N, C-alpha and C positions, 0 to 999 in steps of 0.2 A: 501445575507442573512443578515438580521438585528437581532441582538441579543435583541434589545430593544422591538421587537414583541413578544418574548418568555418569557420574565421576567416582573415582576411587575414594573411599572414606578417609583415607590418609589426608586428602586435601582439607577436608572440613575439621578434622581432628587437630591437625598441625598448623594450619594456616587461618589465623583470624581474618586476615584480609580476604582471602579466598571466600571464606564463608559469608562475610558482608557483601561482597560482590555477587556471590550466588543468590543470596537473599534478595538483594536489589534487583537482580535479573528476574527472579520469580515474581516480584511485586509488579515490575513493569509488563512482563509477559502476561500475567494473569489479568492485569488491568486492560491491556489491549485486547485480550481474548474476550473478556466480558463485554467490551464495547462492540466487537465484531459480532458476538452471539446475540446482542440485543437489536442489531439492525434487522428490521422485519421484512424488508423488501430488498430485492436484488438491485444494487446500485446502477446497473445498466438497463433496467426495465424502462419502458416508455412513460409510466406514471410515477416516476421517482420526484422527490421534492427537490427544490433548488438548492438547499442548504446541504444535502447529502452530495449532490453533484460537485458543488463548489469545494466541499471537503475532499472528495475523491481527487479532484483536479489539483488542490493544493498538496495532499499526500503525495500524489505521483510526481509533483515538482513542476507542473504545468502552470506557467504564468504567462499572461498575455495582456497586452494594452487594449485589446479589442474586446467588446462585449459579444458574447455568443448566446445562442438560444440553448435551452435545455437539450434539445434534440442534437444540436451540434456538439455541445460539451460531451454528450454521451458518446457520440462517434469518435470524437477526439481522444477521450480517456480510454475507450476500449482499444484503440490502435496505439496509444502512447506507450503503454508498458511493453507491447510487442516491439515497438520501434526501438526502445532503449535496449531491450534484450538482444536485438540484431544490429545495433548500431554500427555504422561504418560499412554496411553491405548495401548492395543494390536493391535487395528485397525491402529493407527498411526505408529507403528513400522512395520506392514506389508506394509503399504503404502510407507514407507521410504525404505524398502528393495526392493520393486518393482520399485521404481523410480531409485534406484541405479543400479539394474540389468538392467533396461532399458537403462541406459547410458553406 
């Protein structure tokens, strides 16, 4: 991805700081995209490895003092992003309770 394709050229020609920030964004974004493209399995499949689920839980911001099985972490991670998107609503609370009862 090239940031220069999405912004007016005057930003790159006139602002050295903007061009550095744009290049930095390109490096980070392309690094993350490469990492995502190299994941060979769906992180929410039943036969996923423990390290990928732990990484997914950490990436989503899920931290717990309890030890969960892989199946439980898959259920929590699949519901966690939805709960964050709908935070503060009754629907997210019901989803949270269902996920915790499932585990």
